[in-house]
Every structure is written in C-alpha cells, then in structure tokens.
C-alpha positions in Angstrom: 33.4 27.5 -38.8 29.7 27.6 -39.6 27.2 25.3 -37.8 24.2 23.9 -39.4 21.0 23.7 -37.5 18.5 21.0 -38.5 14.9 21.8 -37.9 11.8 19.8 -38.7 10.3 20.9 -42.0 6.6 21.1 -42.8 5.1 18.0 -44.4 5.0 17.8 -48.2 1.8 18.4 -49.9 0.7 16.2 -52.8 1.2 19.2 -55.2 4.9 19.4 -54.4 5.5 15.8 -55.5 5.6 15.4 -59.3 4.6 12.1 -60.9 7.7 12.2 -63.1 9.9 11.4 -60.0 11.2 7.8 -60.1 11.8 5.5 -57.2 15.4 6.6 -56.9 14.3 10.0 -55.6 12.2 8.6 -52.8 15.1 8.6 -50.4 15.8 12.2 -51.2 12.2 13.1 -50.5 12.2 11.2 -47.2 15.3 13.0 -46.1 13.9 16.3 -47.1 10.8 15.6 -45.0 12.9 14.9 -42.0 15.4 17.7 -42.0 15.7 21.2 -43.6 18.5 23.7 -43.5 18.3 26.9 -41.5 18.4 28.9 -44.7 14.9 27.7 -45.7 12.2 30.1 -44.6 10.0 28.7 -42.0 6.3 28.5 -42.7 3.9 29.4 -39.9 0.6 27.8 -39.9 -2.2 30.4 -39.8 -4.2 28.2 -37.4 -1.5 28.4 -34.7 -2.0 31.7 -32.9 0.1 32.7 -29.9 -1.7 32.1 -26.7 -0.9 34.2 -23.7 -2.1 33.0 -20.4 -2.6 35.5 -17.7 -1.5 34.5 -14.2 -2.7 36.3 -11.2 0.0 36.2 -8.5 -0.8 36.8 -4.9 0.8 39.9 -3.4 1.6 37.9 -0.3 4.3 36.1 -2.2 6.3 39.3 -2.7 5.6 40.6 0.8 4.0 43.9 -0.4 2.3 46.3 1.9 -0.7 47.0 -0.3 -4.2 47.3 1.3 -5.2 44.0 -0.3 -2.9 42.2 2.1 -5.1 42.8 5.0 -8.1 41.5 3.1 -6.2 38.4 2.2 -5.2 37.8 5.7 -8.8 38.1 6.9 -9.9 35.6 4.3 -7.2 33.1 5.5 -8.3 33.5 9.1 -12.0 33.0 8.1 -11.1 29.8 6.2 -8.9 28.2 8.8 -11.6 25.7 9.8 -12.6 24.8 6.2 -11.7 25.0 2.5 -13.7 26.9 0.0 -14.7 25.0 -3.1 -15.5 26.8 -6.5 -19.2 26.9 -5.6 -18.5 29.1 -2.6 -19.4 26.7 0.2 -17.0 25.7 2.9 -15.8 22.1 3.2 -15.2 21.1 6.7 -12.7 18.5 7.8 -15.5 16.1 8.8 -16.8 16.0 5.2 -13.7 14.3 3.9 -13.8 10.4 3.9 -12.0 8.9 6.9 -11.3 5.6 5.2 -13.0 3.6 8.0 -15.4 0.8 7.2 -19.0 1.4 8.0 -21.1 -1.7 7.9 -24.7 -1.2 6.6 -27.0 -4.2 6.9 -28.8 -5.3 3.8 -32.5 -4.5 4.3 -35.6 -3.8 2.2 -35.6 -4.7 -1.5 -31.9 -5.4 -1.5 -32.5 -8.2 1.0 -35.3 -9.6 -1.2 -33.0 -9.6 -4.2 -30.3 -11.5 -2.3 -32.8 -14.1 -1.2 -34.1 -14.4 -4.7 -30.6 -14.9 -6.1 -29.9 -17.5 -3.5 -33.1 -19.4 -4.5 -32.2 -19.6 -8.2 -28.5 -20.3 -7.7 -26.9 -23.4 -9.2 -26.5 -26.4 -6.8 -22.7 -26.0 -6.7 -23.1 -22.4 -5.8 -25.5 -22.9 -2.9 -24.2 -22.5 0.6 -26.2 -23.4 3.7 -27.2 -20.7 6.1 -25.1 -20.6 9.2 -21.9 -21.8 7.4 -18.4 -20.8 8.5 -15.9 -19.4 6.1 -12.5 -21.1 6.5 -9.3 -19.4 5.3 -5.7 -20.5 5.8 -2.9 -17.9 6.0 0.4 -19.4 5.3 3.8 -18.5 3.8 4.0 -15.8 1.2 1.1 -13.4 0.6 1.2 -12.1 -2.9 0.0 -8.7 -4.1 -1.1 -10.2 -7.4 -4.5 -12.0 -7.7 -3.9 -15.7 -8.1 -5.8 -18.0 -10.4 -8.3 -20.6 -9.2 -5.7 -23.4 -9.4 -2.9 -21.6 -7.6 -2.2 -22.6 -4.0 -2.7 -20.1 -1.3 -4.5 -16.8 -1.2 -3.3 -13.4 -2.3 -3.8 -10.1 -0.4 -6.7 -8.9 -2.7 -8.5 -12.2 -2.3 -8.1 -12.2 1.4 -9.5 -8.7 1.8 -12.3 -9.5 -0.7 -13.3 -12.6 1.3 -13.7 -10.6 4.5 -15.8 -8.0 2.8 -18.1 -10.6 1.1 -18.4 -12.6 4.2 -19.5 -9.6 6.2 -22.5 -9.0 3.8 -23.3 -12.6 3.0 -26.3 -13.7 5.1 -25.4 -17.3 4.7 -22.0 -16.8 6.5 -22.2 -16.7 10.3 -18.4 -16.4 11.0 -14.9 -16.9 9.9 -12.3 -19.5 11.0 -8.7 -18.4 10.4 -5.9 -21.0 10.3 -2.8 -18.9 10.8 0.4 -20.6 10.2 4.0 -19.4 9.6 3.8 -16.1 7.6 6.6 -14.9 5.4 5.4 -11.4 4.4 6.0 -7.8 5.4 4.3 -5.9 8.2 2.4 -3.8 5.7 0.4 -6.8 4.5 -0.1 -8.0 8.1 -1.5 -4.7 9.1 -3.9 -4.7 6.1 -5.2 -8.1 6.9 -5.7 -7.2 10.6 -7.6 -4.1 9.6 -10.0 -6.2 7.5 -10.5 -8.6 10.5 -11.6 -5.6 12.6 -13.8 -4.4 9.9 -15.5 -7.8 9.6 -16.2 -7.8 13.3 -18.3 -4.7 12.8 -20.9 -6.9 11.1 -21.6 -8.7 14.4 -20.2 -12.0 13.2 -17.6 -14.0 15.0 -14.0 -14.7 13.9 -11.8 -17.4 15.4 -8.1 -18.0 15.0 -6.1 -21.3 15.2 -2.4 -20.9 15.6 -0.2 -24.1 15.6 2.9 -22.0 15.1 2.9 -18.5 16.4 5.4 -15.7 16.2 5.0 -11.9 16.4 3.2 -11.5 13.0 0.9 -14.5 13.6 -0.1 -13.4 17.1 -0.6 -9.9 15.9 -3.3 -11.2 13.5 -4.7 -13.6 16.0 -5.1 -10.9 18.7 -7.7 -9.1 16.5 -9.9 -12.2 16.6 -12.4 -12.9 19.3 -10.9 -16.2 20.4 -7.5 -17.9 19.9 -7.1 -21.7 19.9 -3.9 -23.5 20.0 -3.0 -27.2 20.2 -0.9 -28.6 23.1 2.1 -29.0 20.8 1.9 -25.3 19.6 5.2 -23.5 19.3 5.2 -19.9 20.5 8.3 -17.8 20.0 7.7 -14.2 21.0 11.2 -13.0 21.3 10.8 -9.5 19.9 11.9 -8.1 16.6 15.3 -8.3 14.9 16.9 -7.2 11.7 19.8 -8.6 9.8 22.1 -7.1 7.1 24.7 -8.8 5.0 27.9 -7.1 3.7 29.9 -8.4 0.7 33.0 -6.1 0.7 35.3 -8.7 2.1 34.2 -11.4 -0.4 34.6 -9.0 -3.3 38.1 -8.1 -2.2 39.1 -11.7 -2.1 38.1 -12.2 -5.7 39.8 -9.0 -6.9 36.7 -6.8 -7.3 36.7 -3.2 -5.9 33.2 -1.8 -5.7 32.7 1.9 -6.5 29.6 3.4 -4.9 28.6 7.0 -5.0 27.0 8.1 -1.7 24.6 11.0 -1.6 23.7 11.2 2.1 24.6 9.6 5.4 21.3 7.7 5.6 21.4 6.5 2.0 22.5 3.0 2.7 21.6 1.2 -0.5 25.2 0.7 -1.5 26.5 -0.3 2.0 26.1 -4.0 1.2 28.9 -3.7 -1.4 31.0 -0.9 -0.1 31.2 -1.7 3.7 32.2 -4.6 5.9 30.0 -3.6 8.8 26.8 -1.6 9.4 27.3 2.2 9.6 26.1 4.2 12.6 23.5 6.0 10.5 22.1 2.8 9.0 21.9 1.3 12.5 20.1 4.3 13.8 17.6 4.2 11.0 16.8 0.5 11.4 16.6 0.8 15.2 14.0 3.6 14.8 11.9 1.5 12.4 12.0 -1.5 14.8 11.1 0.6 17.8 8.1 2.0 15.8 6.9 -1.4 14.8 7.4 -2.9 18.2 5.6 0.0 20.0 2.7 -0.4 17.7 2.7 -4.2 18.3 2.6 -3.7 22.0 -0.2 -1.1 21.9 -2.4 -3.1 19.6 -2.0 -6.4 21.4 -2.4 -4.9 24.9 -5.6 -3.1 23.8 -7.0 -6.3 22.2 -6.4 -8.4 25.3 -7.4 -5.8 27.9 -4.0 -5.6 29.5 -1.4 -2.9 30.0 1.5 -2.4 27.7 3.9 -3.1 30.6 2.3 -6.5 31.3 2.7 -7.7 27.8 6.2 -6.4 27.6 7.2 -8.1 30.9 5.6 -11.4 29.8 7.7 -11.3 26.6 10.9 -10.5 28.5 10.3 -13.5 30.8 10.6 -15.9 27.9 7.9 -18.4 29.1 6.0 -19.5 26.0 4.3 -22.7 27.1 0.7 -23.1 26.0 -0.5 -23.5 29.6 1.2 -20.3 30.6 -0.3 -18.4 27.7 -3.7 -19.6 28.7 -3.2 -18.6 32.3 -2.2 -15.1 31.2 -5.2 -14.8 29.0 -3.2 -14.5 25.7 -5.0 -17.5 24.2 -8.6 -18.6 24.9 -8.5 -22.4 24.7 -6.0 -25.2 24.4 -7.3 -28.0 22.2 
C-alpha cells in the first residue's frame, strides 16, 4: 500500500498561468497551489543557503581533564563576587536595582516649573497648599484601572495617588479611611508598601478604622496614627481557611466525577473528587497560613514597638474593646 505525502508547493508565477484558462480551472489552480505530490521535483530557492551555527561547548559539561579546566575554574573563582558583562567590567551585586523607593525632593528648575504650572492651572485644578488627600479603602480592590465614574479605587490608582502625593508640594499628608476589605494579601502588602514609601517624603499619614480585622489593621499599623470611634468593631481572631467539597452532592444526583491526579499536593480536583480535605492539602494550607501570620506578627510588632510575643498574647486573650486597644498602644486615639 503506497502512501502519498503532501508537501507545500512553490507559488505559481504569472508565466505559468495562461490567459486561455477559464474560471472553471480556478479551483484546480488553487488546489495545485496548496498541495503537490511527492513525485514532483522540489525547487530550492537559490537565496536560501544552509546556515551552520557553531556552538562552543564548555569542557566542564563533559567533565574532561584538559588543561583549560583549571583556567575555567580560576575564572569562576575570580567572578564569584560579580558578573562580567560583554564590555569586560565586573557588575557587583550592589549595582543591581533593589526595588526600594528613594524619595528625591524637587529642587532647582524643576521646583520652578511646578510652581509655574500651579500658577497657570485652571480654577477647578487648583489645590490649596497644605491640603490633605483623602482616600477610602473599602470592599474589592480591582487590578484594572477604573473609570472616573466607577465607585471605589483600583490598585493602580491607589499606588499612583501615594506616589503623586509624595511629590506634590500642595499635599501635606494623607487621611486613609480603611473599612472592611475583601481582597487578597498580595494587594494588601502592595498598598502597605506604598504607605511606607510615602512616609519617606516626611509627610504624615493617618488611618481611621471603624471596622478592623487582620487586613485592615495590617494597613493601619503602617500609618503614624490610628483613630477609631467608640463603636468600632475589632475582630483580631487570627487567620482561617475554608474549603468546600462537592463529592457527596454529586453522588446524590447520580454524577461520578473522574479526576486525574498528578501529585499528592495537586489539590485542584479535590473539591469534586473528595468529601474531606486530604492530609497533603491540609499541610500545604497550614504552611501558607503560618507564613502569613508570622509576617503579620513581625510587621505589626515592629511598627508598634512591641515584641512579637506581646502582640500574640494580646490576640490570644480575645479582648478587643477600643479602650483596651488604646491602653495597649495598638491605636492612638479614640474619637
């Protein structure tokens, strides 16, 4: 039994198409353009020349005992403290960007341009010197930039407001109204980092917390002062995680889920295939919670000037009255 191999044929040139062909032969020409039999000789374009790239392999990969190994090892030892760039200079670890925010005050001609722009600004764009920027953090914090008419602030807008307020000479500080948040710890950590970066400008930042849990207090602890009303509700009970399993419900309606499991810690299909949490999934979630809770204790204790054991003991006591929080120094004032 013979097999036919279809290969792409070279495109037809205008000389190969005769004007005497009618429209009925157009489909044949299109088919001939797409496929050609193996028996047709292949045409090689003279412009496509084979290109052989030479690769220089290090002898260390094969473990040879040539004299060049000693030289290579000496070069590796010499470059342990830095990396050589193509120009031959050594790049030290200190030369790489650290990602930290370095506040540089606006001086000189840049300050003159800022004052000039403030002078010629439109009336609705003018802001009095010494103003306080107010931001309310509540509910979901979206990753996407919201429009001007959308309620709430997105994460890029919040971060941009902190950066602009740090360099704006008309802004003297920021007032944060922190209400119940419904976002992940990654976004909370990003907002807290921008609060600390804003404080490098020398301006104040205050927090008002009418409802405070772990995420809200984690943000407020980065501020200089924390205010709370007498009716404030504090619930610092620690961190919990919940998981739902649908295997029993699916069996009641006659559905048997079939989940392929790759590893012990791949728990994406446990919601459909199990009735309870597996030991591996419980171990993984416990490790994540311990990591987040340890970071929470370290950052809060460092911000409030207390030891980690004092903060943990206070949380374990379960006393969350506003007066008690003020006595322990966890909040500054009670309004």
